[in-house]
C-alpha angles and dihedrals in degrees: 000000000000115000128199132173095272105019144023125214113217138172120274117256129195088265091061099064091094090055090067097035093051098044109153111256115244131177092254096052104049102123098143133232097308092073097074094060094044092050092049089055094048125079100249127166119213137189128184118240111223122192106233094211094066107005091243120147106240103175145313142262124216139189139190135179123263125184132217096181141003096265121087092241090066093062121107138176122252112202135198137186138203122190131182110250097251091057096055125104096024101096095259094112092051091049093046092052092047090049091049093051091049090048093050092048091047095050103036138040095236116129099204139051117186139181129198124204139166114279088237095053097099093164094058092043089054091048091051092049090051089048090059100259122141123225109239109176151292126288105206117224092349099137129056109204136146091012097303143073119266135194115234134198123224122221126183146179124201129215109281095025098092 
């Protein structure tokens, strides 16, 4: 478990499966039905986000490996987050992402943690900035979602920055 001021990240249990399956749809997470099978096949880590004030699970964070070269040192973590609507805009997402980055740096040798979000997702970009991530740039037409191509922006934090 990793505890912050607002939230705690804890391991998934069998009771938490519904938390992922019933994630509230939002305009930046509409990838269609194919996603479930692709995510099951991928090696994805997940932790539950628990609000400290009431002990209620409010979402989850995930991570998977990405590579920028064939050597192990060129691997990085790409993270994601999903929060229930009533937990958004209160700093809990920023704290959860900062806690996840710290956890990944503490438990692995990777030098980089990154997150990718839609260029129009101002709320997530603000959360990443507050979590200590740096905006790097736009990947044009990189994401196919909601039946069209979208530009995304890449944010990252390096070991020692959080």
